[in-house]
DRENDO-1510 file (C-alpha; in Angstrom, 1 decimal, always signed):
<recs>
REC; n; res; u; v; w
REC; 1; GLY; -5.3; +63.6; -25.3 .
REC; 2; ILE; -8.5; +63.2; -23.6 .
REC; 3; ILE; -10.2; +66.3; -21.6 .
REC; 4; THR; -10.6; +64.7; -18.0 .
REC; 5; SER; -11.8; +67.9; -16.3 .
REC; 6; TRP; -13.3; +71.8; -17.0 .
REC; 7; ASN; -13.8; +74.5; -15.2 .
REC; 8; ALA; -16.1; +77.9; -15.0 .
REC; 9; GLY; -13.3; +79.7; -16.9 .
REC; 10; ALA; -13.0; +77.1; -19.7 .
REC; 11; GLU; -16.7; +77.0; -20.0 .
REC; 12; HIS; -16.5; +81.0; -20.4 .
REC; 13; MET; -13.8; +80.6; -22.7 .
REC; 14; TYR; -14.7; +77.9; -25.0 .
REC; 15; GLY; -18.8; +77.6; -24.8 .
REC; 16; TYR; -19.0; +74.3; -23.8 .
REC; 17; ASN; -20.2; +73.0; -20.1 .
REC; 18; ALA; -18.4; +70.0; -18.8 .
REC; 19; THR; -21.0; +67.4; -19.6 .
REC; 20; GLU; -20.5; +68.4; -23.0 .
REC; 21; ILE; -16.4; +68.2; -23.1 .
REC; 22; VAL; -15.2; +65.9; -20.3 .
REC; 23; GLY; -14.4; +62.7; -22.0 .
REC; 24; LYS; -13.9; +64.2; -25.5 .
REC; 25; PRO; -10.6; +64.4; -27.6 .
REC; 26; VAL; -8.8; +68.0; -26.8 .
REC; 27; PHE; -8.0; +68.1; -30.8 .
REC; 28; GLN; -12.4; +69.0; -30.6 .
REC; 29; LEU; -10.7; +72.1; -29.4 .
REC; 30; ILE; -7.7; +72.4; -31.9 .
REC; 31; PRO; -8.7; +74.4; -35.4 .
REC; 32; ALA; -7.9; +72.1; -38.0 .
REC; 33; GLU; -4.6; +73.9; -39.5 .
REC; 34; LYS; -3.0; +73.6; -36.2 .
REC; 35; ALA; -3.4; +70.2; -35.6 .
REC; 36; ASP; +0.0; +68.9; -36.4 .
REC; 37; GLU; +1.1; +72.1; -34.8 .
REC; 38; PHE; -0.4; +70.6; -31.5 .
REC; 39; ALA; +0.5; +67.0; -32.2 .
REC; 40; GLU; +3.9; +68.0; -32.2 .
REC; 41; LEU; +3.5; +69.9; -28.9 .
REC; 42; LEU; +2.1; +66.8; -27.3 .
REC; 43; LYS; +5.3; +64.8; -28.5 .
REC; 44; ARG; +7.7; +67.2; -26.9 .
REC; 45; VAL; +5.7; +67.3; -23.2 .
REC; 46; CYS; +5.9; +63.5; -23.5 .
REC; 47; ASN; +9.6; +63.5; -23.9 .
REC; 48; GLY; +9.9; +65.5; -20.6 .
REC; 49; GLU; +9.8; +69.3; -22.3 .
REC; 50; GLN; +7.6; +72.0; -20.8 .
REC; 51; ILE; +6.4; +74.3; -23.0 .
REC; 52; ASN; +5.8; +77.6; -21.9 .
REC; 53; ASP; +3.7; +80.7; -23.1 .
REC; 54; PHE; +3.3; +79.2; -26.7 .
REC; 55; ALA; +1.1; +81.2; -29.0 .
REC; 56; THR; -1.4; +79.6; -31.1 .
REC; 57; LEU; -5.3; +79.3; -31.9 .
REC; 58; LYS; -8.1; +77.4; -30.2 .
REC; 59; VAL; -11.3; +76.9; -31.5 .
REC; 60; ARG; -14.7; +77.8; -29.4 .
REC; 61; LYS; -18.1; +75.7; -29.6 .
REC; 62; ASP; -19.6; +78.4; -31.8 .
REC; 63; GLY; -16.6; +77.7; -34.6 .
REC; 64; LEU; -15.1; +81.3; -33.8 .
REC; 65; THR; -11.2; +80.8; -33.3 .
REC; 66; MET; -9.3; +82.5; -30.1 .
REC; 67; ASP; -5.6; +83.4; -30.0 .
REC; 68; VAL; -4.2; +81.7; -26.7 .
REC; 69; ALA; -1.1; +81.2; -24.9 .
REC; 70; LEU; -0.4; +77.8; -24.0 .
REC; 71; THR; +1.6; +76.2; -21.2 .
REC; 72; MET; +2.0; +72.5; -21.0 .
REC; 73; ALA; +3.8; +70.1; -19.0 .
REC; 74; ILE; +3.5; +66.6; -17.8 .
REC; 75; ILE; +1.7; +66.3; -14.3 .
REC; 76; PRO; +3.4; +63.6; -12.7 .
</recs>
């Protein structure tokens, strides 16, 4: 997926401003060791499943990882 929007909360969490991140692959925010896990989540969502409160890691602009809980669904 491609990042299509970015708000002030995301900027604070990840350290990127909107001009730096919008249009970039979402995998830029995924630690390498979690890439396969995230790809599987995307596949599940594309098959119509909603993912709720899935605990995983994301990576900030400064390279630090952080714990997050994801909710993912297709927006019609």
